[in-house]
C-alpha positions as CSV (number, residue, x, y, z in Angstrom):
1,M,-0.6,-18.8,11.1
2,P,1.4,-17.3,14.2
3,N,3.7,-14.7,13.0
4,P,7.0,-15.9,13.9
5,A,8.5,-12.3,14.4
6,D,5.8,-11.2,16.4
7,G,3.8,-13.6,18.5
8,R,0.9,-11.2,19.4
9,S,-0.3,-11.3,15.0
10,L,-1.0,-13.5,12.8
11,L,-0.1,-14.0,9.3
12,L,-2.1,-15.0,6.4
13,E,-2.0,-17.2,2.8
14,L,-4.3,-15.6,0.1
15,T,-6.3,-18.6,-2.1
16,P,-5.1,-18.4,-5.9
17,Q,-9.1,-17.2,-6.3
18,G,-8.3,-14.9,-3.3
19,A,-5.3,-13.6,-4.8
20,E,-7.0,-13.0,-8.3
21,V,-9.6,-10.8,-6.7
22,V,-7.2,-8.5,-5.0
23,D,-5.0,-8.0,-8.8
24,D,-8.4,-7.6,-10.4
25,A,-9.0,-4.3,-7.7
26,E,-5.7,-3.3,-7.8
27,D,-6.3,-3.0,-11.6
28,T,-9.6,-1.2,-11.4
29,F,-8.3,0.9,-8.6
30,Q,-5.3,2.2,-10.6
31,E,-7.1,2.9,-13.5
32,H,-9.5,5.0,-11.8
33,L,-7.0,7.0,-9.7
34,A,-5.3,7.6,-13.1
35,T,-8.3,8.5,-14.4
36,H,-9.2,11.3,-11.2
37,I,-6.5,12.3,-11.0
38,G,-4.7,12.3,-14.3
39,L,-7.5,14.8,-14.9
40,S,-6.5,17.3,-12.8
41,I,-2.4,16.9,-12.0
42,A,0.3,16.4,-14.7
43,P,2.2,13.2,-14.6
44,A,5.2,15.1,-13.4
45,Q,3.2,16.5,-10.3
46,I,2.3,12.6,-9.6
47,A,5.3,11.1,-10.0
48,E,6.8,13.8,-7.3
49,L,3.8,12.9,-5.4
50,G,4.8,9.3,-5.1
51,R,8.3,10.2,-4.8
52,T,6.9,12.7,-1.3
53,L,5.2,9.7,-0.4
54,T,7.6,7.2,-0.1
55,R,10.1,9.4,1.9
56,L,6.4,10.0,4.6
57,R,6.3,6.4,4.7
58,A,9.9,5.8,5.4
59,T,10.5,8.9,8.0
60,M,7.6,7.2,9.8
61,E,8.2,3.8,9.9
62,R,12.0,4.8,10.9
63,G,10.5,6.2,13.9
64,G,7.9,3.1,14.4
65,V,4.6,5.2,13.5
66,G,2.2,2.3,13.0
67,T,4.2,-0.3,14.8
68,P,2.2,-2.2,17.7
69,V,2.8,-2.3,20.9
70,G,1.7,-3.9,24.0
C-alpha cells in the first residue's frame, strides 16, 4: 500500500505466517549473537555497546542520514 507519509515509498504488512518466520529468525539471530559475542565480550560491555549504538543511531536520524531524498 502507498505510504501516506511519503508517496515515494510503499508500506507492507506481513501475513501471520510471515510474522512467525521473522520472529523465529530473530530468536535464532539473538541466540547466535549471544553465543558468539558472549564468548568474547563481558555482559557490561555488551550493554554499553548497545547504549552507544542507540546514541549513534539517534544522531544519524536527527541528521537525516538514510532519509530518502529526490
